[in-house]
Structure formats: C-alpha cells, structure tokens
N, C-alpha and C positions, 0 to 999 in steps of 0.2 A: 545451198543448205547452210544454215547458221545454227550456232549453239549459244544460248545466253547463259553466262555464268551468273547465277543468282546471288546477290548480296543485298540484304535488307537493312543492315546497320554497319557503320564503319568499324565498330569494335568487334564484329562477328567474324572477321577474316582469320584470326589466329587459329581458329578451330578447324579450318578447311584443309590444311596441309595433309592430314592422314587420309582424307577422302579423295585426293587428287592422284593422277597417275604418277608413278615414279619411273626412273630410268630402268630399262630392261638390261640388267647386268649380263645375263646369258647371251643376249644378242650382241652386246658390246664386246664380250669376250670372243664370240665367234668371228666378229668383224676384225678384232685384233689378231686372231689366229690367221685369218685370211691375209691380212696385210703382211704377216711374217712369212707367208708362203708365196707371195708374188715375186716376179722376176726383177728383184732389186735387193740391195742390202737392206736389212731391217732398219727402219727409221730414216731411210734415204730420202723419202718424200716429206719428211719433217711435219709441219703443221697440217699438210694435206691429209696425212694419215690420221691425225687426231680428229680432224673435222669429220672424216668418214666414220670413225668409230663413234663419235658423238651422235651423228645422225642415226646410226644403226641402233644405238641404245634407246633413242627416243621413238624411232619408228618400230622398234621391236623386231627387226629382221636383220639378217647377216649382210644383205646387199640392199641398202636403202636407195630410193629413187626420189627424184623431184619431177613428177609429171605435171604438177601445178603449183605455182608460187603466187602468193597474194601479197600485194603491197598496199598499206593503208597510211595515208597522211592525214592527220587530224589537225584542225586549225581552230584557234581561239584568240580572243582579245583580253587584255589585262588592265585592271584598274591601277596597277602600280605605275603605269605610264604617266599618271598625274604627277609623278615625282621627277619627270624630265629624264627618264632613263633611256629613252628611245630616240635615235637620230632620224628615224623615218616615222611618218604618221601612221596611225592604226588603220587607215583606209587601205594601206598596202596589203594587209592580211587578206581582205576580200579580193583585191585585185590579183594577188598571187593564186588564190583558189581558182579564180576564173582562168588564169594562165595554166594551172594544172589541168583543168577540165578541157581546155583548148589544145592541150598537148605541147605547150611551148616552153616548159620548164626543164631544167636539167634532170629532174627525177623521171620525167616522161621518157627521155632518151635512154637513161640508164635502165629503166624497167624494160623498155623494148629490147635493148641490147642483151640483157641478161635474163629475159624470159619471165617477167612478173606481170600479173594483172593489177593495175593501179586504180585505186579509188581515193578521191579527196573528200573528206567529210568535214564540213564547217559546223561548228558548235556555237550557235547563238552569237554570231559576230556583232550583232546590233546591241548586245547586252554584255558588255565586258564584265569580268569579275570585279569585286571590290578591291580597293587599294589595301594591300596587306600591311602597310605601315600604320593603318588606323583601325584595322579590325580584320576578321577572317576574310580571306579572298572568296570563299564559297561557304554556303550553308551545307549541312550534312545532306539535305535533300538534293541540292544542286550537284554535289559531289557524286552521290549515288546515281543520279540521272546520267551524268557524263560517263561514269564507269559502265553503266548498262549500255550506253550508246556504243562505246568501244567494244564491249563484249559481243553485242549483237551484230557488229560489222564483220566478225571473223567467219570466214568460209571454212567449215570443218572438212571439206574435201581437199583443201590445200595441204601440201606436204611441208611447207615452210612459210613463215609469215615475216615480211619485212615491215618495220615500223618507222615512221617519220612524223615530223610536225611542222607547223607553220604558225607563227604568232608574233607580231611585233611586241617587243618587250619581254619575250619569254627566255632570253638568256639571263635576265635578272631573276626571273622566277626559278630557273634551273640552279643558279648560284644559291638562292635562298633555300631551296629544297636540300641541296647537297650540304650546305652549312648546318642546317637544322638536324640532319640525320647523322653527319659525320664529324661535326664540330669544327674547331679551328676558328679563324676569323673570316670576315667577309672578303678581305683582301686575298685570302687563299683561293677563293672560288670565282671571283669576278674577273671577266675579261672584256675585250672590246666589242664582242658580239658582232653586229652588222656594221661596225665602224665608229664606235663612240670615240670622241677625242678625250684628252686627259680629264677635262672637266666633267664630261659625261660619265667616265669611269668612276670618278669620285661620287657622282650622284648615285650611281648604281651601288657602290660600296655603302654609302649612307643608307640607302633604302633597304638593302639586304640586312645590314647590321640592326637597324631599327625594327624591321619585321621579325627577324629571328629572335630578338630580345623580347618583343611584345608577345610572341607565341612560344616562348621557351618551355611552357608546360605541355605543349602538344606532343603526341607520340603516335607512331604507326600511321594509319591513314588519316588521323587527325592532323598530321603535318601536311598532307596533301590538301586537305580542306582549308587549312589556315594560310598556306603560302602558295599553293599550286594554281593551276588553271584548268579549264575544261579539257583542253587537249592533253594535258598531263594525266588527268583522271581517265580520259578515254584510252590512252596508251596503257595505263594500268589495267583497265577492264579488258582490253584486247590480250594482254599478256596472260591474264587469268583464264580467259576463255580458250586461248590456245593451249594452255597447260591442260585444261580439262579434256581437250580433244587430242592430246599427245602431239601437238604441232610445235616443232622447234621455232624459235623466234630469233630474228636478227635485229638488234637494236641499232639505231643510228648513233650519232655522236653525243656531245656533251648534254644537250638539252633532252634528248630522248633517253639517254642513260640516267640522267638525274631524275626524270619523271618516274623511273622505276625504283628509285631509292626508298620511297616510303614502303614499298612492298618488302624490300630487303630489311627495313627496320622492323617490320612485323615478324619476318622469319626469312633468313637468307635463302632457304630452300625454295621460296617462291620464284627465284630466278635461275634455278638449276637448268631449265630448258632454254635459256637465253644465251646467245652469242652477242658480242659487241662487234659491229661491222668494221669500225675504224677508230683510230685515235684522232680526236679533233685537235685542231690547232688552238682551240680555246685552252688557256693555261690550267684551268681547273680540271680538265678531263683526265689527265694522267693521274692526278691525286684521286679522282673518283674511281678510276679503274683499279688502282691499288687497293682502295677501300673495299671495293666489291669483289676483289680477287678475280678479275676478268682480264684476259689478254685479248687485245683487239686483233681482228683478222688482218687489217691493213693499217698502214701509217702513211698517208698520202698528203699530209699537210692541208687537209680539207676542213672547211668550217661553214659550209653552205646550209646544212640542215636539209629539210625536205625528205629525209630518208636516203639522200644521195650516196652516202658512204655505205649504208646497209645494202642498197641495191647493187653497188659495185662489188661488195663482198659476196653477194649471191653468186656472181660469176665464178669466184674462187671456190665456193662451196660446190657448185655444179662440176667444176674441174676435179675436185677431190673425189666426187662420187664416180665420175667417168673413169678415173684411174682405178679406183677401188673395185668397180664392177667389171671393167673391160680388160684390165691387164690379165695376162696368162699367169698361172702358177708355174713354179719350177717344173712340176710333174707334167702339166699340160704342154709346156713348151719344150720338154726334153732337155732342159738346161741343168747341168750339174750344180749342186750347191744348196738345193732346197732341203 
C-alpha cells in the first residue's frame, strides 16, 4: 500500500504543516512514564529511552513496535559533474544500482541484518540534471516529478522508513544545498566525498561557491530545484509521504541529511519525525547536524552513503523498543525501588 503526498507547486508546501500529523504527546508521556517504571534507574538506558519515547509519540501508542521496516535508496546523476567534481565516472551510479538489485552492496547486508525491506529506485540516470553552476539543476516540473516518485515509493504499512541515496557527484550537491540553506562558505561544507584529491576538493569548492552565488535568490524548495538532484527531491518526497502516514524516518549521513535541508528551510517542523542515523565522516555533517538541531544515533566514522548508517541505526532503534516493551516494571518483578 502506498500513499502519494500531493504537491502541485513548489511554493505550496508552506501551507501543509497544519494538515500533517503531529507527535502524540499523550503517547510519548505514557512511554516516558513506562520508562521510569522499568527495572533500572531512571535514565540508565540513555539514548535508548529517548528513542523509544520518540517512536511512541509518532506511532501514537505507549508500546511502539517495528513489525515492518522499509528502506529506500534513490539514485540520480548530476550535471555538475561537468565541473570535474567526481573522481569516478557517472556510469558507476547505474552499476551500483545493479549491485543493490543483485544484493551485493553494504546496504543489502545491513538491511538483512537489521530487518528492513530494501528497494533501489533509479531516477532517469540517462538524463542527468543540468549543471547548477550555469543554471537551475531542475525545472519545477522535474522537481515535482521526483518528489512524487519518492512519495509514491513509501509503503504506509511500514513502521519506520530508512532513507539513502546513490549518485556520483552528489556530495557536491549536498554541500551546495547545505551552503544555500545555512550559509557560511563552500569550504565549510565541502569534503572529499568518494575520494577527491586536493585539486578535486578545490574544484568542488569552486562549483559550490559559484552555484550558490548564482542561485542566491532561491528559497525553500526553490533551493532544491536550483541546486539539488532527482534523488534529493525523491528523498524529500518520501519524507513528506512518511509524515502524512505517521511513519518515523531514519535519514542516512551527510548527503541524505542535506537533501532534507530545503524542507527545513520551508519549516523546521517538516523534519520533526526524522532521526539521523549516524554522523558522517564528511566534515560538513557535524555543522549540518548542529544547524538542524539533530543528534545522530551513531558515530562510526562511516561515509559510504547508500543508507548504510541509517540501516545500522535501525538495529539500535529495534533494541530500544525491545527494552521498552519487554523489560519488567518494578511492580511486575517484585523489585523494591519503583
């Protein structure tokens, strides 16, 4: 079963927040009270307790469960690669999608280990976006189409959604989106990505600086159209559809988190139902997390993409709920101190 989040114009999103589900504070409070009654000192499970309460608030129940997890990896190609920002050819995007489909990538193993159903969705890989240093990366129509693709891919029977991406050149796109939304300089956001040397990094910095300057008047989802890619737009669409269906989202690292930044620019509340799975080793990610006010679930020095960090965090989320739902209360266990 799928739910399509309808958006007919990029500037129409700001009016959607009041129509979308909000966190159920009563369920979150009930989960918090349960945590305080379990056979442990209050707060002893640290972030696991916070994660269980977060899930309770979005599922609207005291004891949330994950009986079905969905993982989506969106793939796209980028015109900014004309600026020499990518150490690998764009053919690798299609080759990696085939690897996902064959089960041979890291994300396949992590989804299997942590219990998520994985789909890889390629978005017009034979038609890269335009070079954002010379004009908008996408038209409004292209952006809306990619948003709709992402939204329609969400399974509304899932209890959590893991999001990832694949696209040669998209660490440059991520840096540009972050720079456009949160300011600073291109140097603040650009990293080595898949292995750029010093000269490659400088080409990325130059491209981001020129692109952000060219599109400095863009705002909200206009930033996504000006500087983003189809996979970034699809991620935004999936985030919106998940919110409409009350499904919590686990974002992956720098590129996936930066993809969501234009939604934050419209209204930070659009990301209330989102966790960030891990802190990427890309240098801009810590700055981005601080700007978003998000604490990552994990910090494992990962920078692969594919949704790998988010899938790994799913295992932590499952563990949090096992403790929350399965532990005895002081009263049930006959232990003094409750």
